[in-house]
C-alpha positions in Angstrom: 156.9 -27.9 296.8 159.4 -30.5 295.7 162.6 -30.9 297.7 165.2 -28.4 296.5 162.8 -26.7 294.1 162.6 -22.9 294.0 159.7 -23.1 291.5 156.8 -25.5 291.2 154.3 -25.3 288.4 151.3 -27.7 288.8 148.6 -28.4 286.2 148.6 -24.8 285.0 146.3 -23.7 282.2 145.7 -20.3 280.5 143.3 -19.5 277.7 142.9 -16.4 275.6 139.6 -16.4 273.8 139.4 -19.7 271.9 143.2 -20.3 272.2 144.6 -22.4 275.0 148.1 -21.0 275.3 149.1 -23.3 278.2 147.4 -26.6 278.8 147.8 -28.4 282.2 151.5 -27.6 282.3 153.6 -29.1 285.2 157.3 -28.8 285.9 159.7 -27.9 288.7 163.0 -25.9 288.7 165.7 -27.1 291.1 167.8 -24.7 293.1 171.2 -24.0 291.7 170.4 -25.2 288.2 170.0 -23.7 284.7 166.7 -25.0 283.4 165.7 -24.5 279.8 162.0 -23.9 279.0 162.1 -24.9 275.3 159.7 -24.9 272.4 158.7 -23.4 269.2 157.5 -19.8 268.9 153.9 -19.9 270.1 154.4 -23.0 272.2 153.3 -21.1 275.4 156.7 -20.2 276.9 156.2 -16.5 277.3 152.7 -17.0 278.7 154.1 -19.4 281.2 156.8 -17.0 282.3 154.3 -14.2 282.7 152.2 -16.4 285.0 155.2 -17.3 287.0 155.9 -13.6 287.5 152.3 -12.8 288.4 151.7 -10.7 285.3 148.9 -13.2 284.2 146.9 -15.3 286.6 146.4 -18.9 285.6 142.8 -20.1 284.8 143.6 -23.3 286.6 146.5 -24.9 288.5 149.0 -23.5 291.0 152.4 -21.9 290.9 154.7 -21.7 293.9 157.9 -19.5 294.1 160.1 -20.2 297.1 157.1 -21.9 298.6 154.8 -18.9 298.2 151.7 -19.0 296.0 151.8 -15.2 295.5 154.6 -14.0 293.2 154.3 -10.5 294.6 155.4 -11.7 298.0 158.7 -12.9 296.7 159.2 -10.6 293.7 162.4 -9.0 295.1 164.0 -12.4 295.1 163.3 -12.8 291.4 164.9 -11.1 288.4 162.9 -11.1 285.1 163.9 -10.4 281.6 160.8 -10.1 279.4 161.0 -10.9 275.7 159.9 -7.4 274.7 162.0 -4.5 275.8 160.3 -2.4 278.5 162.8 0.3 279.1 162.5 4.1 278.7 164.1 5.0 275.4 164.8 8.7 276.4 166.4 8.0 279.7 170.1 7.8 280.3 171.3 4.2 280.7 172.7 4.7 284.3 169.5 6.5 285.4 167.4 3.8 284.0 169.3 1.1 286.0 169.1 3.1 289.2 165.4 3.6 288.7 164.9 -0.2 288.2 167.0 -0.9 291.3 164.8 1.6 293.3 161.7 -0.3 292.3 163.3 -3.4 293.8 164.0 -1.6 297.1 167.7 -1.1 296.6 169.5 1.7 298.4 171.0 4.3 296.0 174.6 3.8 297.0 174.3 0.0 296.7 172.4 0.2 293.4 175.0 2.6 291.9 177.9 0.3 292.8 176.2 -2.7 291.4 175.1 -0.9 288.2 178.7 0.3 287.6 180.0 -3.2 288.1 177.5 -4.7 285.7 178.0 -2.0 283.1 181.7 -2.8 283.1 181.1 -6.6 283.0 178.7 -6.2 280.1 181.2 -3.9 278.3 178.8 -0.9 278.5 180.7 1.4 280.7 181.3 4.0 278.0 177.6 4.0 277.1 176.4 4.7 280.7 175.5 8.4 280.0 173.8 7.7 276.6 170.1 7.3 276.0 168.7 3.8 275.4 167.5 4.9 271.9 171.1 5.6 271.0 172.2 2.0 271.6 172.2 -0.9 269.2 169.5 -3.6 269.8 172.2 -5.9 271.2 173.3 -3.3 273.7 169.7 -2.5 274.6 169.3 -6.2 275.4 172.3 -6.1 277.6 170.9 -3.1 279.6 167.7 -5.0 280.1 169.7 -8.0 281.3 171.5 -5.8 283.8 168.1 -4.6 285.0 167.1 -8.2 285.7 170.3 -8.8 287.7 170.8 -5.5 289.5 169.0 -6.4 292.7 171.0 -9.6 293.2 168.1 -12.1 292.7 168.1 -15.7 293.8 166.1 -16.8 290.8 166.7 -15.3 287.3 164.0 -15.8 284.7 165.0 -14.9 281.2 162.8 -14.9 278.1 164.9 -15.2 274.9 168.0 -13.7 276.6 170.2 -14.0 273.4 167.8 -12.0 271.3 169.6 -9.4 269.3 173.0 -10.3 270.5 176.0 -10.9 268.2 178.2 -14.0 268.6 180.7 -12.2 270.9 178.0 -11.0 273.2 176.2 -14.4 273.2 179.5 -15.9 274.5 179.6 -13.1 277.2 176.1 -13.7 278.4 176.6 -17.5 278.4 179.6 -17.0 280.6 177.7 -14.7 283.0 174.8 -17.2 283.3 177.3 -19.9 284.2 178.8 -17.6 286.8 175.4 -17.1 288.3 174.9 -20.8 288.6 178.4 -21.2 290.2 177.3 -18.7 292.8 174.4 -20.9 293.7 171.7 -18.9 291.9 168.9 -20.5 289.8 168.3 -19.6 286.2 165.1 -20.4 284.2 165.5 -19.4 280.5 163.1 -19.7 277.7 164.4 -20.1 274.2 163.7 -21.7 270.8 167.5 -21.8 270.1 168.3 -25.4 270.8 172.0 -25.2 270.1 172.5 -22.4 272.5 170.4 -24.1 275.2 172.5 -27.2 274.9 175.6 -25.2 275.8 173.9 -23.9 279.0 171.2 -25.9 280.6 171.3 -28.7 283.2 167.6 -29.6 282.8 165.0 -29.1 280.1 161.3 -28.7 279.9 160.2 -29.1 276.3 156.7 -27.8 275.6 154.5 -28.1 272.6 151.0 -26.5 272.2 151.2 -25.5 275.9 152.0 -28.9 277.3 155.2 -30.5 278.6 156.2 -33.3 276.3 159.7 -34.0 277.6 161.4 -33.0 280.8 164.4 -34.0 282.9 168.2 -33.6 283.1 169.7 -32.9 279.7 172.3 -35.7 279.5 169.9 -38.5 280.6 167.3 -37.2 278.2 169.8 -37.3 275.4 171.0 -40.8 276.4 167.4 -42.1 276.4 167.2 -41.5 272.7 170.1 -43.9 272.1 173.5 -43.6 270.4 172.3 -43.8 266.9 173.5 -40.4 265.7 176.6 -39.7 263.7 178.4 -36.4 263.8 180.6 -35.7 260.8 183.0 -32.9 259.9 184.2 -33.0 256.3 185.7 -31.1 253.3 183.6 -31.1 250.1 180.0 -31.2 249.1 178.0 -33.2 251.7 174.6 -32.9 250.0 174.6 -36.7 249.3 174.9 -37.7 253.0 171.1 -37.6 253.6 170.7 -40.2 250.8 173.2 -42.8 252.1 171.8 -46.3 253.0 170.9 -46.5 256.7 170.5 -42.7 257.2 167.0 -42.0 258.4 167.3 -38.3 258.7 170.1 -35.7 258.3 171.0 -32.1 259.0 173.8 -31.1 256.7 175.4 -27.7 257.0 178.6 -26.3 255.5 181.3 -29.0 256.3 179.3 -30.5 259.2 176.5 -33.0 259.4 174.4 -34.8 262.0 173.0 -38.1 260.7 170.3 -40.1 262.5 170.7 -43.8 261.6 167.8 -46.1 261.1 167.3 -49.4 263.0 170.1 -51.9 262.2 172.2 -49.4 260.2 175.9 -49.9 260.2 177.8 -46.7 261.2 181.0 -48.0 259.7 179.3 -48.5 256.3 178.1 -45.0 256.5 181.6 -43.8 257.2 183.0 -45.8 254.3 180.4 -44.4 251.9 181.2 -40.8 253.1 184.9 -41.3 252.7 184.4 -42.4 249.1 183.2 -38.9 248.3 184.5 -36.4 250.8 187.5 -36.0 253.1 186.3 -36.7 256.7 188.1 -35.0 259.6 185.7 -36.1 262.4 183.4 -39.0 262.8 181.6 -39.6 266.1 178.8 -41.8 267.2 176.8 -40.2 270.0 173.4 -39.5 271.5 171.4 -37.0 269.4 171.8 -33.3 269.9 169.1 -31.3 271.7 168.2 -29.8 268.3 167.7 -33.2 266.8 165.5 -34.3 269.7 163.6 -31.0 269.3 163.0 -31.5 265.6 162.1 -35.2 266.1 159.6 -34.5 268.9 158.2 -31.0 268.2 158.9 -30.7 264.5 156.6 -33.6 263.7 153.7 -31.3 262.8 150.1 -31.3 263.8 149.8 -35.1 263.8 152.7 -35.6 266.1 151.0 -35.2 269.4 150.4 -38.9 270.1 154.0 -39.6 269.4 155.1 -36.8 271.7 152.9 -37.9 274.5 154.0 -41.5 274.2 157.6 -40.4 274.6 157.1 -38.7 278.0 
């Protein structure tokens, strides 16, 4: 296993019928980092996480957790949040958490103290005696997150952890994941939400059709795509921005835009053209966002695989 890695995936493949969900996938997760396993829905992320957790066995390749080839041997050191909710809807929240802790070998007194602390941290203390079916989808997701953290794992594996959460709870979960990293724990999270991943991760593994097409530390990856991206904040109708000379691609939302410039384009000329039609409050030349990289590399469609592989 690579130095400092808690997880090593080597040339792993998994096929279901005629569908190859994971195709010779390799990556490592370094200790004390937040690593994003990123890709479109159906890219193979969930299948990969299930193999890491020993739910599926790979058809080929090897997976090592803490140097062990058997996930069962180290399962108490791992916390796993699956994409689908697997909790008992009729059980009281606190009883459900104590049951999950018992499965992980936690003593009742220790488990109760930890459950109470996490319920308060996740703002669920007043829901502790309620049944899961009485909670909103967002609160159900938070209960499941607590279940993944309750036994104090060294490695936390999260499949779409922000699913069902409102913006306030997204910020709360983001803060908690950063706290886990600060404590020296390792987080592997799978998501298709590039903007959210960019706020959290240190390293990325971008997969497409079951294969890794881009991997590494986030900032060097972004820098490798060059500083040919303009971020704009403006007042007015920015629909015209994608049609400006020198703009190769654009994402324009309400009062903000990300413009990717073509070779030889003059950023100052783009600014001048924008100022002629809208009031610009921010203009920044930077490396592309993770979402722009994602769209450029994975959003290329079925014919984009050669371009993706050439970029690795």
